[in-house]
N, C-alpha and C positions, 0 to 999 in steps of 0.2 A: 604633284605638291608638296610643299615644306612642311618639315617637321615644325611644328608648333610649340615643341619643349620648351626652348629659352623664353619663350611669351606667355605660358600657360598661368603663372602666377599671376601676372597683370591681367591676364584676359579673364581669370577667375574672379578678380576684386571689383571690376566695371565694366559695363559695357564701352568699347573703344571709342563711341561716340563722347563719352565724358572724358577721356584722356587728355592731359596736357600736352602741349607742343613738345616737350621732351620725350615724352612716352612715346609720342606718334613717330618721334625722331628716331626712338629706338628700333621700333619696328622695323622702318625704313631700311636703318642701317644693317639690321640682322638679316633683312631678305637682301640687300646689296651684297653681303658677304656671302651669301648662297652659292656653294659650289655649282650648283645645276643651271645657275644663270650663265655660267662662261659657255656651256653646250648649247650653240647655236642653234641645234637640232632639236636640242630638248623639249619637253613639256611645259617647265617652268618658264624659260626663256621665251617660247611661242606665246604661253598663256599672257606674260607679261608686255610683250611686243604686240599682240593683239588689241592691249588694252591703251596703246600708244595715243590714238586720237583722243579718247576721254583723259587720259593721262595728261596728255602735253597741252591739251586745249588748241594745238594747232599741228602745224607739221614741223616746228622747228622752237624746241624749247629755248634758244639761245637769245631769241628776241626779247624773253622776260627775265633776262639778267644783266645785271650792271655789266659795263665792260670791263670795270677793274677786276670784278669777279672771274669774269671769262678768260679776262689775261693772264692771269695766276693760274687759273686749272689748266689753259692750253699749253702753258710753259712745261707742264709735266707730263702731258700723254694727249692725243688726240681724241677727240669726241665725235660721235654721230649725232648731232642735234635735233635729229627725226627719230631717235632710239630712246625709249623710256628706260632700257636698262643702263645707259649712259648718263642720265640724269640720273638715276639712283648713284652711280660712280660719282658724279660732281659731286653729290650731297655728301656723300662719305667722305669723299677728299677736301670739303671744306673743314674737316676736323682740325686741319694742320692751319689754322687761320690765324695762330699767334705768329707764323711766319711770313705772312701776306704782308702787302703795303698798308699803310693806314686808312688809306681810302676803303679798301676793302674790308679790313678790319671793323671800322665804321659800321658796315653794311652787316656783318655778321657775329658779331659779339653782343651780349656775353655768351658764351659756351655752356651749355649747348641751346639754350632757348634762341639766341639770336639766330642761328642756323635754322633751327625750327620755325621761326618765325619768318625768316626769310622765305625759306624754299616753300614750305608747306601753305603760305597764303599765296601764294604764286601758282601753285600745282597741288591743290587740295584733293584731288584726284588718286594722286601718287599714293597717299596714306590706303584709303579704301583699294586701291590695285594690289599695295602690299599686303594687305589683311587679308582679302579674299585668295590669296596663295596659302595662307597659313591656317585658315578656319578647317 
C-alpha cells in the first residue's frame, strides 16, 4: 500500500468522486512516481497489474491513444501496452507536451487539464485503481 501523505489534504477536503480532472491527474502522477511500482514482484505493482483488465478496458491500452501521442511516447521509452503501470508512465511522460509536435499538443493542452481529460476520459478506472492503492 502506498503512503497517502501527499494526498491527505485533498482527500480530507472532498470525496474523490468530486475531484476535478487536474486533481485526479495529480493522484495518478503521485502513484506513478511511487518507487514501489518499479519492483515487479512487489505488492503495489502486483495490485496495479491485477487491476489492468478493469483499468485498460481491454488488453492493449495503445488502441485508445492517438497515433501522434503514441509516436512521441515511443520515441523516449518502450511501453508494454498490456501494463497498467506503463499506462501510468505514459500519462506522467505527457508532462513534456510542450516539446511534442502540434498534432499531439492539440490533444493534450492545456496542461494539466488537457492531459487529464485525454487520459481519464479514456481510462476512467485508472484513477480509482490508483485511489485504492493509497486509501
